[in-house]
Residue, then its C-alpha position, 0 to 999 in steps of 0.5 A: m321612765k317612771y309613771g307613778f306621778e301619772w298614775a296617782p290620780g287613778f289610784v286615788f279614784l280607785g281608793m275612793v271607790l273601794v272605800l265607798l263600796i266597803v263602807p256604805p254609810f260613806a257612800l250615802i254621805g257622798l251621795v247626799v253631798v252630791a245631791l245637795g250640790a246639784v240642788a244648789a246648782l239648780v236653785a242658783l240657775a233658776g234664780a239667775i233665770l228669774a232675775t234676768p228680766y228684772l236686771l235687764v229692765r233696770s239697766l235699760r231704765r237707768r240708761l234712758a234716764e241718763r240719756h234724758q238728763s244729758t239731753e235736757g237744757p244747759v246746767p245752771i251756771a252756779a251748778a256748773i261752777a260748783q261741779a268744776a270747783s269740786a273737780t279741781n279742789r285738792s287737799g292742802l298737801t297736794a296743792l303744795a306739792g304742785p307747781t307754784t308758778a302762775r303760768r299754765s302748762q299745756 
């Protein structure tokens, strides 16, 4: 049984550590990259924490506005007809491809 494939990540990690120990500027560059990544993660986390109340309030206001609109009186008949017409309006090609009989299919 060969274990070369299982040992490959270990060799890569050991080689990286040795290169970083032998060449200090590479170690410094690696440290800066890791530090910048950590700072970016902290900034993103802080942004998410600060944005959460705003997004929550905006969502609740939108939901309340939709509820308020749905509980208002009936829609004027012209608006209801226009809405129904736009929902069933089809382009010329799809209208030709549809059934041409006058009987409704149920």
